[in-house]
C-alpha positions as CSV (number, residue, x, y, z in Angstrom):
1,X,90.9,105.7,137.5
2,X,93.2,107.9,135.5
3,X,91.7,106.6,132.2
4,X,88.2,107.4,133.6
5,X,89.4,110.9,134.5
6,X,90.8,111.3,131.0
7,X,87.5,110.2,129.5
8,X,85.6,112.7,131.6
9,X,87.9,115.4,130.5
10,X,87.3,114.5,126.9
11,X,83.5,114.1,127.2
12,X,82.0,115.4,124.0
13,X,78.9,116.9,125.7
14,X,81.1,119.0,128.1
15,X,83.5,120.0,125.2
16,X,80.6,120.6,122.9
17,X,79.2,123.2,125.3
18,X,82.6,124.8,126.1
19,X,83.6,125.1,122.4
20,X,80.1,126.1,121.4
21,X,79.6,123.2,118.9
22,X,76.2,121.9,119.7
23,X,73.6,121.8,122.5
24,X,70.6,119.7,123.5
25,X,67.3,121.2,124.5
26,X,64.2,119.8,126.3
27,X,62.0,121.1,123.4
28,X,63.5,118.3,121.2
29,X,64.9,115.4,123.2
30,X,67.5,113.5,121.2
31,X,67.5,116.0,118.4
32,X,70.7,118.1,118.7
33,X,71.0,121.8,117.9
34,X,74.2,122.8,116.1
35,X,75.8,126.1,116.8
36,X,77.9,128.0,114.1
37,X,81.2,126.4,115.3
38,X,79.6,123.0,115.2
39,X,78.3,123.6,111.7
40,X,81.8,124.4,110.4
41,X,83.1,121.1,111.7
42,X,80.0,119.3,110.4
43,X,80.3,120.9,106.9
44,X,84.0,120.1,106.7
45,X,83.2,116.4,107.4
46,X,80.4,116.4,104.9
47,X,82.5,118.2,102.2
48,X,85.3,115.6,102.7
49,X,82.8,112.8,102.4
50,X,81.3,114.2,99.2
51,X,84.7,114.8,97.5
52,X,85.9,111.3,98.4
53,X,82.7,109.8,97.0
54,X,82.8,111.8,93.8
55,X,86.4,110.7,93.1
56,X,85.4,107.1,93.8
57,X,82.6,107.1,91.2
58,X,79.6,107.5,93.4
59,X,76.6,109.7,92.4
60,X,75.0,111.8,95.2
61,X,71.2,111.6,95.7
62,X,68.7,113.1,98.1
63,X,65.4,111.3,99.0
64,X,62.4,112.5,101.0
65,X,62.3,112.4,104.8
66,X,58.7,111.2,104.8
67,X,57.2,108.5,102.6
68,X,53.9,106.6,102.5
69,X,53.2,103.7,104.8
70,X,52.9,101.2,101.9
71,X,56.5,101.7,101.0
72,X,57.6,100.7,104.5
73,X,55.3,97.7,104.4
74,X,56.9,96.6,101.1
75,X,60.4,97.0,102.4
76,X,59.7,95.1,105.6
77,X,60.5,98.0,107.9
78,X,56.8,98.2,109.0
79,X,56.9,94.6,110.3
80,X,60.5,94.5,111.6
81,X,61.2,98.1,112.7
82,X,57.8,99.6,113.5
83,X,58.4,100.3,117.2
84,X,61.4,102.6,116.3
85,X,59.6,104.7,113.7
86,X,57.7,108.0,113.8
87,X,54.4,108.5,111.9
88,X,52.1,111.1,110.5
89,X,48.8,111.4,108.6
90,X,48.6,113.8,105.7
91,X,45.4,114.1,103.5
92,X,44.0,110.9,105.1
93,X,47.1,109.0,104.0
94,X,49.5,107.4,106.5
95,X,53.2,108.3,106.3
96,X,56.3,107.3,108.1
97,X,59.4,109.5,108.7
98,X,62.2,107.4,107.3
99,X,64.4,105.5,109.8
100,X,66.6,104.4,106.9
101,X,67.5,105.7,103.4
102,X,67.5,102.4,101.5
103,X,63.9,102.4,100.1
104,X,64.3,105.8,98.6
105,X,67.5,104.7,96.8
106,X,65.6,101.6,95.5
107,X,62.8,103.8,94.1
108,X,65.4,105.9,92.2
109,X,67.1,102.7,90.8
110,X,63.7,101.5,89.6
111,X,62.8,104.8,88.1
112,X,64.1,103.8,84.7
113,X,65.1,100.8,82.6
114,X,68.6,99.6,83.6
115,X,71.3,97.8,81.5
116,X,74.1,95.6,82.8
117,X,76.4,98.2,81.2
118,X,75.4,100.7,84.0
119,X,76.3,98.4,86.8
120,X,77.6,98.9,89.4
121,X,75.2,101.8,90.2
122,X,76.7,103.6,93.2
123,X,74.3,106.0,95.0
124,X,75.6,108.1,98.0
125,X,73.3,110.0,100.3
126,X,73.7,112.1,103.4
127,X,70.2,111.4,104.5
128,X,68.4,112.7,107.6
129,X,66.7,109.8,109.4
130,X,64.7,109.6,112.7
131,X,64.6,106.6,115.0
132,X,62.7,106.4,118.3
133,X,65.2,105.7,121.1
134,X,64.2,105.4,124.7
135,X,64.9,108.6,126.6
136,X,67.2,106.9,129.1
137,X,69.5,105.7,126.3
138,X,70.0,109.2,124.7
139,X,73.6,110.4,125.0
140,X,74.7,113.7,123.4
141,X,75.6,113.1,119.8
142,X,76.4,109.4,120.3
143,X,72.8,108.2,120.7
144,X,70.2,110.5,119.2
145,X,66.7,110.3,117.6
146,X,67.5,112.5,114.6
147,X,70.7,112.1,112.7
148,X,72.3,112.2,109.2
149,X,73.4,108.8,108.0
150,X,76.2,108.7,105.4
151,X,74.7,106.0,103.3
152,X,75.7,104.5,100.0
153,X,73.5,102.0,98.1
154,X,75.1,100.0,95.3
155,X,73.4,97.8,92.8
156,X,75.6,95.2,91.3
157,X,75.5,92.0,89.2
158,X,76.1,88.8,91.3
159,X,79.5,88.4,89.6
160,X,80.5,91.8,90.8
161,X,79.8,91.3,94.5
162,X,83.3,90.3,95.8
163,X,85.2,92.8,93.7
164,X,82.9,95.7,94.8
165,X,83.0,94.8,98.5
166,X,86.8,94.5,98.2
167,X,86.8,98.0,96.7
168,X,84.6,99.3,99.5
169,X,86.9,97.8,102.2
170,X,89.8,99.7,100.7
171,X,87.8,102.9,100.5
172,X,86.8,102.6,104.2
173,X,90.4,101.9,105.2
174,X,91.6,105.1,103.4
175,X,88.8,107.1,105.0
176,X,89.6,106.2,108.6
177,X,93.4,106.5,108.1
178,X,93.0,110.3,107.4
179,X,91.7,110.7,111.0
180,X,94.4,108.5,112.5
181,X,92.0,105.7,113.5
182,X,92.8,102.1,113.8
183,X,89.8,99.8,113.6
184,X,88.5,96.3,114.3
185,X,86.3,94.3,111.9
186,X,83.3,92.0,112.8
187,X,81.2,89.8,110.5
188,X,77.6,90.0,111.8
189,X,75.4,87.1,110.9
190,X,71.7,86.2,110.6
191,X,69.6,87.5,113.6
192,X,66.7,85.7,115.1
193,X,64.3,88.1,113.5
194,X,65.1,88.0,109.8
195,X,63.6,88.3,106.3
196,X,64.0,85.8,103.5
197,X,65.2,82.2,103.4
198,X,68.2,80.6,105.1
199,X,69.8,79.5,101.8
200,X,70.0,83.1,100.6
201,X,71.4,84.2,104.0
202,X,74.1,81.5,103.9
203,X,75.1,82.6,100.4
204,X,75.4,86.2,101.5
205,X,77.4,85.4,104.6
206,X,79.8,83.2,102.5
207,X,80.4,86.1,100.1
208,X,81.4,88.5,102.8
209,X,83.6,86.0,104.5
210,X,85.3,85.2,101.3
211,X,86.3,88.9,100.7
212,X,87.5,89.3,104.3
213,X,89.7,86.2,104.0
214,X,91.0,87.2,100.6
215,X,92.1,90.6,101.9
216,X,93.7,89.0,104.9
217,X,91.8,91.0,107.4
218,X,91.5,89.9,111.0
219,X,87.9,89.7,112.0
220,X,85.5,88.3,114.6
221,X,82.2,86.6,113.9
222,X,79.4,88.4,115.7
223,X,76.6,85.7,115.6
224,X,73.1,87.0,115.3
225,X,73.8,90.7,114.9
226,X,73.1,91.2,111.2
227,X,70.4,93.5,109.8
228,X,67.0,91.9,109.3
229,X,67.6,91.9,105.6
230,X,71.2,90.7,105.3
231,X,74.6,90.0,107.0
232,X,77.1,92.8,107.4
233,X,80.7,93.7,108.0
234,X,81.0,96.2,110.9
235,X,83.9,98.5,111.6
236,X,84.8,99.5,115.1
237,X,87.2,102.4,115.2
238,X,89.6,102.8,118.1
239,X,90.1,106.3,119.6
240,X,93.1,107.8,121.4
241,X,92.0,106.2,124.7
242,X,91.7,102.7,123.0
243,X,87.9,102.8,123.2
244,X,86.0,101.0,120.5
245,X,83.2,102.7,118.5
246,X,81.0,101.0,116.0
247,X,80.8,103.2,112.9
248,X,81.1,101.8,109.4
249,X,79.1,98.9,108.0
250,X,78.9,97.0,104.7
251,X,75.6,95.0,104.3
252,X,74.9,92.5,101.5
253,X,71.2,92.4,100.6
254,X,69.6,89.9,98.2
255,X,66.1,90.5,99.6
256,X,65.2,94.2,99.1
257,X,65.8,93.9,95.3
258,X,63.4,91.0,95.3
259,X,60.8,92.8,97.4
260,X,60.9,95.9,95.1
261,X,61.3,93.8,91.9
262,X,64.5,95.5,90.9
263,X,65.7,94.5,87.4
264,X,68.4,95.2,84.9
265,X,68.7,93.9,81.3
266,X,71.6,91.5,81.0
267,X,74.0,90.9,78.1
268,X,71.7,88.1,77.1
269,X,68.9,90.7,76.7
270,X,66.9,89.1,79.5
271,X,65.9,90.7,82.9
272,X,68.1,89.9,85.9
273,X,67.9,90.7,89.6
274,X,70.7,92.9,90.9
275,X,72.2,92.5,94.4
276,X,72.2,95.5,96.7
277,X,75.0,96.6,99.0
278,X,74.3,99.0,101.9
279,X,77.3,100.9,103.1
280,X,78.1,103.6,105.7
281,X,81.5,104.9,106.9
282,X,80.8,107.6,109.5
283,X,77.7,105.6,110.7
284,X,76.2,109.0,111.3
285,X,77.8,112.4,110.9
286,X,76.7,113.3,114.5
287,X,78.1,110.1,116.1
288,X,81.4,110.4,114.2
289,X,81.7,114.1,115.2
290,X,81.2,113.1,118.9
291,X,84.0,110.5,118.6
292,X,86.3,113.0,116.9
293,X,85.6,115.6,119.7
294,X,86.7,113.0,122.3
295,X,89.5,111.5,120.2
296,X,91.1,115.0,119.7
297,X,90.0,116.3,123.1
298,X,88.4,119.2,121.1
299,X,91.8,120.1,119.6
300,X,90.8,119.6,116.0
301,X,93.4,119.3,113.2
302,X,93.7,122.6,111.3
303,X,91.4,121.7,108.5
304,X,88.5,120.9,110.9
305,X,89.0,123.7,113.5
306,X,86.0,126.1,113.6
307,X,88.5,129.0,114.1
308,X,91.9,128.4,112.6
309,X,93.7,131.6,113.6
310,X,92.9,134.2,116.3
311,X,94.3,137.7,116.2
312,X,94.8,139.3,119.6
313,X,95.4,143.1,119.4
314,X,96.8,144.4,122.7
315,X,95.0,147.8,122.6
316,X,92.5,149.8,120.4
317,X,95.3,151.3,118.2
318,X,96.2,147.8,117.0
319,X,92.7,146.7,116.0
320,X,92.7,148.2,112.5
321,X,95.9,146.3,111.5
322,X,94.5,143.1,113.0
323,X,91.5,143.4,110.7
324,X,93.7,144.0,107.7
325,X,95.6,140.7,108.5
326,X,92.2,139.0,109.0
327,X,91.0,139.9,105.5
328,X,94.4,138.9,104.0
329,X,94.3,135.4,105.6
330,X,90.6,135.0,104.9
331,X,91.3,135.7,101.2
332,X,93.5,132.6,101.3
333,X,90.6,130.5,102.7
334,X,91.4,130.5,106.4
335,X,88.8,131.0,109.2
336,X,90.1,133.9,111.2
337,X,88.7,135.9,114.2
338,X,89.9,139.1,115.9
339,X,89.4,139.5,119.6
340,X,89.0,143.3,119.7
341,X,87.7,143.5,123.3
342,X,89.3,145.9,125.6
343,X,90.8,143.2,127.9
344,X,94.3,142.3,129.1
345,X,96.3,140.4,126.6
346,X,96.9,137.6,129.1
347,X,93.2,137.0,129.3
348,X,92.8,136.9,125.6
349,X,95.6,134.4,125.2
350,X,94.1,132.1,128.0
351,X,90.6,132.2,126.4
352,X,92.0,131.4,122.9
353,X,93.8,128.5,124.5
354,X,90.7,127.3,126.3
355,X,88.8,127.5,122.9
356,X,91.6,125.3,121.5
357,X,92.3,127.6,118.5
358,X,95.2,126.1,116.6
359,X,97.1,129.4,116.0
360,X,97.0,132.9,117.5
361,X,99.0,136.0,117.1
362,X,99.5,138.9,119.4
363,X,99.6,142.4,117.8
364,X,101.1,145.4,119.5
365,X,103.0,148.6,118.5
366,X,106.0,146.7,117.2
367,X,103.9,144.4,115.0
368,X,101.9,147.3,113.6
369,X,105.0,149.2,112.8
370,X,106.8,146.2,111.2
371,X,103.7,144.7,109.6
372,X,104.4,141.5,111.4
373,X,102.7,139.0,113.9
374,X,103.9,137.5,117.2
375,X,102.6,134.0,116.3
376,X,101.8,131.2,118.7
377,X,100.6,127.6,118.4
378,X,98.0,126.2,120.7
379,X,99.5,124.5,123.8
380,X,103.1,125.2,122.7
381,X,105.7,128.0,122.9
382,X,105.9,131.0,120.7
383,X,106.7,130.4,117.1
384,X,108.2,133.9,116.9
385,X,107.8,137.1,115.0
386,X,106.7,136.5,111.4
387,X,105.4,138.4,108.5
388,X,101.8,137.9,107.3
389,X,103.2,136.0,104.3
390,X,105.3,133.8,106.5
391,X,102.3,133.0,108.7
392,X,100.3,132.0,105.6
393,X,103.1,129.7,104.5
394,X,103.2,128.1,107.9
395,X,99.4,127.5,107.8
396,X,99.6,126.2,104.2
397,X,102.3,123.7,105.1
398,X,100.2,122.3,107.9
399,X,97.1,122.2,105.8
400,X,99.0,120.3,103.1
401,X,100.2,117.8,105.6
402,X,96.7,116.9,106.7
403,X,94.7,117.9,103.7
404,X,92.0,115.3,103.0
405,X,90.3,116.7,99.9
């Protein structure tokens, strides 16, 4: 019962409303609206993702949200995923709003002649996708109809498969460790409804199993839960309540390159078929954000917090100095707000605590006179009286300790 009460207290929809992060509206069921505070968290997550991928040798791409029906017929989505897609007709031509990013990445790979010297090609995309979910299954940011999938699509030579997947597994481990997440691993195998031949599937499953065994990872086999085009490794992260959330995935695909006739010129000067690896880490930005809200109970680490420092002047004569401090801290890259309402200081402190602002400072006559701050940390006792420079040093130390990019 206590665990259930704790989960209710951490509910991301409740906290999302209280902290003004996001909201749902009946005008767009399953398609969340992000408020300014939520956009700060979202942008930080996306910036972290982009920096990590840039350093790891990925190239960022962007593909259209809507593409012609023929593309989805060629990819197999029309046959295997039709009931989950949205459609439109433009200039007497049928289009589908993309439920996945992979066909667009394939079109870019095929847009020019490729050499074995270029491989692996590593494309990364924060792509907006739409999938029709039954209204009864919608759940805040955890289950939506419109979301941003943090995809990567890699094109490799067959001889590069195991080394590249090993590299991806290390990348995902590093990613999750920054958020303090442990995780479980599953190998998901051929589903009942699949594309291609069994021999190719067996080869793909064997390759994934080989890498997992080589890295000494504990994993469970999840029979029949692979994608329709290939087997996959799924990552289930464990939050602060021990709950498991499926987020990351690594999928090996021999079939899409064949369907789209992907080719590269090998060292022998002959055309060869690449293998495609599909990979996500967050799963979706929205879903990962929901998990973080509940994991941290809305108390984001300093780098993620929408407002990092709140200045609380006691009375109108203290407001001018509060804004000077605000500008000084903002010039160092911090997100700072001044609560300049004519309210009792106790109320201002309580409200800043309720909004889970990591740091706050009370400003009265003494602080204005001494050019100082009475600094406090969320949920803890007073830090004490510090200069603005000392406050910045304190913030910098914490940022350095959990800096992720």
